[in-house]
SEKOL-307998 format. One record per residue: x, y, z of N, C-alpha, C in turn. Coordinates in pm, whole numbers. Example, Ala and Ser with C-alpha at 12.3 -4.5 7.8 and 13.67 -1.06 7.14 Angstrom:
<atom><n_c1>1319</n_c1><n_c2>-569</n_c2><n_c3>780</n_c3><ca_c1>1230</ca_c1><ca_c2>-450</ca_c2><ca_c3>780</ca_c3><c_c1>1320</c_c1><c_c2>-330</c_c2><c_c3>780</c_c3></atom>
<atom><n_c1>1285</n_c1><n_c2>-225</n_c2><n_c3>708</n_c3><ca_c1>1367</ca_c1><ca_c2>-106</ca_c2><ca_c3>714</ca_c3><c_c1>1290</c_c1><c_c2>3</c_c2><c_c3>787</c_c3></atom>
REM end
This chain:
<atom><n_c1>12498</n_c1><n_c2>19921</n_c2><n_c3>16988</n_c3><ca_c1>12537</ca_c1><ca_c2>20008</ca_c2><ca_c3>16953</ca_c3><c_c1>12608</c_c1><c_c2>19812</c_c2><c_c3>16848</c_c3></atom>
<atom><n_c1>12618</n_c1><n_c2>19874</n_c2><n_c3>16796</n_c3><ca_c1>12731</ca_c1><ca_c2>19688</ca_c2><ca_c3>16770</ca_c3><c_c1>12881</c_c1><c_c2>19661</c_c2><c_c3>16733</c_c3></atom>
<atom><n_c1>12923</n_c1><n_c2>19553</n_c2><n_c3>16810</n_c3><ca_c1>13053</ca_c1><ca_c2>19559</ca_c2><ca_c3>16763</ca_c3><c_c1>13060</c_c1><c_c2>19427</c_c2><c_c3>16659</c_c3></atom>
<atom><n_c1>13051</n_c1><n_c2>19363</n_c2><n_c3>16626</n_c3><ca_c1>13030</ca_c1><ca_c2>19319</ca_c2><ca_c3>16501</ca_c3><c_c1>12913</c_c1><c_c2>19272</c_c2><c_c3>16425</c_c3></atom>
<atom><n_c1>12925</n_c1><n_c2>19274</n_c2><n_c3>16259</n_c3><ca_c1>12798</ca_c1><ca_c2>19168</ca_c2><ca_c3>16247</ca_c3><c_c1>12899</c_c1><c_c2>19108</c_c2><c_c3>16152</c_c3></atom>
<atom><n_c1>12794</n_c1><n_c2>18952</n_c2><n_c3>16083</n_c3><ca_c1>12879</ca_c1><ca_c2>18869</ca_c2><ca_c3>16018</ca_c3><c_c1>12728</c_c1><c_c2>18864</c_c2><c_c3>15973</c_c3></atom>
<atom><n_c1>12713</n_c1><n_c2>18754</n_c2><n_c3>15800</n_c3><ca_c1>12635</ca_c1><ca_c2>18752</ca_c2><ca_c3>15733</ca_c3><c_c1>12693</c_c1><c_c2>18615</c_c2><c_c3>15707</c_c3></atom>
<atom><n_c1>12530</n_c1><n_c2>18580</n_c2><n_c3>15628</n_c3><ca_c1>12593</ca_c1><ca_c2>18381</ca_c2><ca_c3>15639</ca_c3><c_c1>12417</c_c1><c_c2>18327</c_c2><c_c3>15619</c_c3></atom>
<atom><n_c1>12447</n_c1><n_c2>18229</n_c2><n_c3>15519</n_c3><ca_c1>12275</ca_c1><ca_c2>18158</ca_c2><ca_c3>15486</ca_c3><c_c1>12324</c_c1><c_c2>18056</c_c2><c_c3>15537</c_c3></atom>
<atom><n_c1>12169</n_c1><n_c2>17958</n_c2><n_c3>15538</n_c3><ca_c1>12101</ca_c1><ca_c2>17812</ca_c2><ca_c3>15631</ca_c3><c_c1>11995</c_c1><c_c2>17795</c_c2><c_c3>15499</c_c3></atom>
<atom><n_c1>11988</n_c1><n_c2>17682</n_c2><n_c3>15511</n_c3><ca_c1>11928</ca_c1><ca_c2>17655</ca_c2><ca_c3>15381</ca_c3><c_c1>11846</c_c1><c_c2>17508</c_c2><c_c3>15526</c_c3></atom>
<atom><n_c1>11675</n_c1><n_c2>17597</n_c2><n_c3>15432</n_c3><ca_c1>11619</ca_c1><ca_c2>17499</ca_c2><ca_c3>15506</ca_c3><c_c1>11502</c_c1><c_c2>17371</c_c2><c_c3>15453</c_c3></atom>
<atom><n_c1>11353</n_c1><n_c2>17347</n_c2><n_c3>15450</n_c3><ca_c1>11309</ca_c1><ca_c2>17336</ca_c2><ca_c3>15387</ca_c3><c_c1>11188</c_c1><c_c2>17367</c_c2><c_c3>15279</c_c3></atom>
<atom><n_c1>11227</n_c1><n_c2>17486</n_c2><n_c3>15344</n_c3><ca_c1>11143</ca_c1><ca_c2>17609</ca_c2><ca_c3>15223</ca_c3><c_c1>11314</c_c1><c_c2>17698</c_c2><c_c3>15122</c_c3></atom>
<atom><n_c1>11368</n_c1><n_c2>17603</n_c2><n_c3>15176</n_c3><ca_c1>11520</ca_c1><ca_c2>17701</ca_c2><ca_c3>15083</ca_c3><c_c1>11551</c_c1><c_c2>17765</c_c2><c_c3>15166</c_c3></atom>
<atom><n_c1>11649</n_c1><n_c2>17850</n_c2><n_c3>15120</n_c3><ca_c1>11795</ca_c1><ca_c2>17912</ca_c2><ca_c3>15169</ca_c3><c_c1>11768</c_c1><c_c2>18080</c_c2><c_c3>15265</c_c3></atom>
<atom><n_c1>11813</n_c1><n_c2>18081</n_c2><n_c3>15338</n_c3><ca_c1>11733</ca_c1><ca_c2>18220</ca_c2><ca_c3>15450</ca_c3><c_c1>11857</c_c1><c_c2>18264</c_c2><c_c3>15472</c_c3></atom>
<atom><n_c1>11883</n_c1><n_c2>18384</n_c2><n_c3>15396</n_c3><ca_c1>11998</ca_c1><ca_c2>18481</ca_c2><ca_c3>15479</ca_c3><c_c1>11985</c_c1><c_c2>18523</c_c2><c_c3>15670</c_c3></atom>
<atom><n_c1>12100</n_c1><n_c2>18461</n_c2><n_c3>15702</n_c3><ca_c1>12091</ca_c1><ca_c2>18567</ca_c2><ca_c3>15821</ca_c3><c_c1>12197</c_c1><c_c2>18617</c_c2><c_c3>15945</c_c3></atom>
<atom><n_c1>12163</n_c1><n_c2>18702</n_c2><n_c3>16012</n_c3><ca_c1>12237</ca_c1><ca_c2>18820</ca_c2><ca_c3>15947</ca_c3><c_c1>12239</c_c1><c_c2>18811</c_c2><c_c3>16111</c_c3></atom>
<atom><n_c1>12389</n_c1><n_c2>18816</n_c2><n_c3>16164</n_c3><ca_c1>12385</ca_c1><ca_c2>18822</ca_c2><ca_c3>16304</ca_c3><c_c1>12494</c_c1><c_c2>18940</c_c2><c_c3>16409</c_c3></atom>
<atom><n_c1>12451</n_c1><n_c2>19017</n_c2><n_c3>16500</n_c3><ca_c1>12466</ca_c1><ca_c2>19151</ca_c2><ca_c3>16524</ca_c3><c_c1>12516</c_c1><c_c2>19179</c_c2><c_c3>16574</c_c3></atom>
<atom><n_c1>12607</n_c1><n_c2>19153</n_c2><n_c3>16656</n_c3><ca_c1>12754</ca_c1><ca_c2>19113</ca_c2><ca_c3>16817</ca_c3><c_c1>12687</c_c1><c_c2>19214</c_c2><c_c3>16893</c_c3></atom>
<atom><n_c1>12623</n_c1><n_c2>19266</n_c2><n_c3>16986</n_c3><ca_c1>12627</ca_c1><ca_c2>19436</ca_c2><ca_c3>17115</ca_c3><c_c1>12724</c_c1><c_c2>19372</c_c2><c_c3>17208</c_c3></atom>
<atom><n_c1>12740</n_c1><n_c2>19553</n_c2><n_c3>17244</n_c3><ca_c1>12722</ca_c1><ca_c2>19499</ca_c2><ca_c3>17434</ca_c3><c_c1>12658</c_c1><c_c2>19401</c_c2><c_c3>17480</c_c3></atom>
<atom><n_c1>12518</n_c1><n_c2>19399</n_c2><n_c3>17449</n_c3><ca_c1>12371</ca_c1><ca_c2>19346</ca_c2><ca_c3>17551</ca_c3><c_c1>12376</c_c1><c_c2>19192</c_c2><c_c3>17472</c_c3></atom>
<atom><n_c1>12491</n_c1><n_c2>19172</n_c2><n_c3>17421</n_c3><ca_c1>12459</ca_c1><ca_c2>19054</ca_c2><ca_c3>17374</ca_c3><c_c1>12427</c_c1><c_c2>19015</c_c2><c_c3>17229</c_c3></atom>
<atom><n_c1>12413</n_c1><n_c2>18929</n_c2><n_c3>17147</n_c3><ca_c1>12381</ca_c1><ca_c2>18862</ca_c2><ca_c3>16947</ca_c3><c_c1>12292</c_c1><c_c2>18854</c_c2><c_c3>16999</c_c3></atom>
<atom><n_c1>12228</n_c1><n_c2>18914</n_c2><n_c3>16878</n_c3><ca_c1>12118</ca_c1><ca_c2>18941</ca_c2><ca_c3>16742</ca_c3><c_c1>12119</c_c1><c_c2>18826</c_c2><c_c3>16651</c_c3></atom>
<atom><n_c1>11999</n_c1><n_c2>18760</n_c2><n_c3>16644</n_c3><ca_c1>12055</ca_c1><ca_c2>18658</ca_c2><ca_c3>16449</ca_c3><c_c1>11934</c_c1><c_c2>18699</c_c2><c_c3>16424</c_c3></atom>
<atom><n_c1>11896</n_c1><n_c2>18786</n_c2><n_c3>16254</n_c3><ca_c1>11796</ca_c1><ca_c2>18733</ca_c2><ca_c3>16201</ca_c3><c_c1>11771</c_c1><c_c2>18684</c_c2><c_c3>16101</c_c3></atom>
<atom><n_c1>11715</n_c1><n_c2>18676</n_c2><n_c3>16061</n_c3><ca_c1>11695</ca_c1><ca_c2>18556</ca_c2><ca_c3>15998</ca_c3><c_c1>11619</c_c1><c_c2>18601</c_c2><c_c3>15871</c_c3></atom>
<atom><n_c1>11599</n_c1><n_c2>18578</n_c2><n_c3>15694</n_c3><ca_c1>11535</ca_c1><ca_c2>18680</ca_c2><ca_c3>15648</ca_c3><c_c1>11538</c_c1><c_c2>18567</c_c2><c_c3>15478</c_c3></atom>
<atom><n_c1>11451</n_c1><n_c2>18596</n_c2><n_c3>15503</n_c3><ca_c1>11373</ca_c1><ca_c2>18552</ca_c2><ca_c3>15353</ca_c3><c_c1>11381</c_c1><c_c2>18668</c_c2><c_c3>15270</c_c3></atom>
<atom><n_c1>11453</n_c1><n_c2>18607</n_c2><n_c3>15088</n_c3><ca_c1>11472</ca_c1><ca_c2>18661</ca_c2><ca_c3>14984</ca_c3><c_c1>11387</c_c1><c_c2>18897</c_c2><c_c3>14972</c_c3></atom>
<atom><n_c1>11211</n_c1><n_c2>18898</n_c2><n_c3>15039</n_c3><ca_c1>11143</ca_c1><ca_c2>19002</ca_c2><ca_c3>14982</ca_c3><c_c1>11205</c_c1><c_c2>19062</c_c2><c_c3>15215</c_c3></atom>
<atom><n_c1>11263</n_c1><n_c2>18988</n_c2><n_c3>15223</n_c3><ca_c1>11245</ca_c1><ca_c2>19012</ca_c2><ca_c3>15358</ca_c3><c_c1>11372</c_c1><c_c2>19145</c_c2><c_c3>15359</c_c3></atom>
<atom><n_c1>11480</n_c1><n_c2>19057</n_c2><n_c3>15318</n_c3><ca_c1>11633</ca_c1><ca_c2>19045</ca_c2><ca_c3>15299</ca_c3><c_c1>11588</c_c1><c_c2>19241</c_c2><c_c3>15182</c_c3></atom>
<atom><n_c1>11521</n_c1><n_c2>19191</n_c2><n_c3>15059</n_c3><ca_c1>11514</ca_c1><ca_c2>19275</ca_c2><ca_c3>15045</ca_c3><c_c1>11442</c_c1><c_c2>19443</c_c2><c_c3>15082</c_c3></atom>
<atom><n_c1>11349</n_c1><n_c2>19413</n_c2><n_c3>15126</n_c3><ca_c1>11294</ca_c1><ca_c2>19584</ca_c2><ca_c3>15210</ca_c3><c_c1>11430</c_c1><c_c2>19619</c_c2><c_c3>15268</c_c3></atom>
<atom><n_c1>11480</n_c1><n_c2>19542</n_c2><n_c3>15376</n_c3><ca_c1>11626</ca_c1><ca_c2>19640</ca_c2><ca_c3>15476</ca_c3><c_c1>11684</c_c1><c_c2>19663</c_c2><c_c3>15383</c_c3></atom>
<atom><n_c1>11751</n_c1><n_c2>19635</n_c2><n_c3>15299</n_c3><ca_c1>11823</ca_c1><ca_c2>19690</ca_c2><ca_c3>15155</ca_c3><c_c1>11756</c_c1><c_c2>19845</c_c2><c_c3>15134</c_c3></atom>
<atom><n_c1>11675</n_c1><n_c2>19795</n_c2><n_c3>15098</n_c3><ca_c1>11531</ca_c1><ca_c2>19940</ca_c2><ca_c3>15018</ca_c3><c_c1>11564</c_c1><c_c2>20008</c_c2><c_c3>15232</c_c3></atom>
<atom><n_c1>11596</n_c1><n_c2>19980</n_c2><n_c3>15302</n_c3><ca_c1>11516</ca_c1><ca_c2>20092</ca_c2><ca_c3>15430</ca_c3><c_c1>11661</c_c1><c_c2>20129</c_c2><c_c3>15431</c_c3></atom>
<atom><n_c1>11783</n_c1><n_c2>20025</n_c2><n_c3>15389</n_c3><ca_c1>11913</ca_c1><ca_c2>20096</ca_c2><ca_c3>15449</ca_c3><c_c1>11971</c_c1><c_c2>20200</c_c2><c_c3>15323</c_c3></atom>
<atom><n_c1>11941</n_c1><n_c2>20185</n_c2><n_c3>15199</n_c3><ca_c1>11931</ca_c1><ca_c2>20328</ca_c2><ca_c3>15122</ca_c3><c_c1>11886</c_c1><c_c2>20419</c_c2><c_c3>15150</c_c3></atom>
<atom><n_c1>11767</n_c1><n_c2>20400</n_c2><n_c3>15166</n_c3><ca_c1>11671</ca_c1><ca_c2>20488</ca_c2><ca_c3>15207</ca_c3><c_c1>11741</c_c1><c_c2>20648</c_c2><c_c3>15316</c_c3></atom>
<atom><n_c1>11743</n_c1><n_c2>20473</n_c2><n_c3>15417</n_c3><ca_c1>11838</ca_c1><ca_c2>20577</ca_c2><ca_c3>15610</ca_c3><c_c1>11939</c_c1><c_c2>20648</c_c2><c_c3>15500</c_c3></atom>
<atom><n_c1>12029</n_c1><n_c2>20605</n_c2><n_c3>15402</n_c3><ca_c1>12142</ca_c1><ca_c2>20679</ca_c2><ca_c3>15338</ca_c3><c_c1>12082</c_c1><c_c2>20773</c_c2><c_c3>15344</c_c3></atom>
<atom><n_c1>12064</n_c1><n_c2>20794</n_c2><n_c3>15220</n_c3><ca_c1>11974</ca_c1><ca_c2>20909</ca_c2><ca_c3>15173</ca_c3><c_c1>11903</c_c1><c_c2>21000</c_c2><c_c3>15198</c_c3></atom>
<atom><n_c1>11893</n_c1><n_c2>21010</n_c2><n_c3>15318</n_c3><ca_c1>11875</ca_c1><ca_c2>21078</ca_c2><ca_c3>15409</ca_c3><c_c1>11999</c_c1><c_c2>21153</c_c2><c_c3>15489</c_c3></atom>
<atom><n_c1>12080</n_c1><n_c2>21035</n_c2><n_c3>15530</n_c3><ca_c1>12171</ca_c1><ca_c2>21096</ca_c2><ca_c3>15629</ca_c3><c_c1>12303</c_c1><c_c2>21205</c_c2><c_c3>15502</c_c3></atom>
<atom><n_c1>12300</n_c1><n_c2>21170</n_c2><n_c3>15354</n_c3><ca_c1>12389</ca_c1><ca_c2>21279</ca_c2><ca_c3>15335</ca_c3><c_c1>12308</c_c1><c_c2>21315</c_c2><c_c3>15256</c_c3></atom>
<atom><n_c1>12143</n_c1><n_c2>21412</n_c2><n_c3>15306</n_c3><ca_c1>12085</ca_c1><ca_c2>21543</ca_c2><ca_c3>15332</ca_c3><c_c1>12174</c_c1><c_c2>21625</c_c2><c_c3>15411</c_c3></atom>
<atom><n_c1>12211</n_c1><n_c2>21578</n_c2><n_c3>15509</n_c3><ca_c1>12217</ca_c1><ca_c2>21671</ca_c2><ca_c3>15636</ca_c3><c_c1>12394</c_c1><c_c2>21742</c_c2><c_c3>15617</c_c3></atom>
REM end
């Protein structure tokens, strides 16, 4: 269960990356996302949200 969620960006030699940091009781999970991966994550969340609204 997430206790905190933070977002940010960093730049590397290939461009910008989005960073999603999720703090949980078990520890910290950092996820680096390129733009296509971020878009896929957004689409997945929208799909989940739509299905939950049907319940």
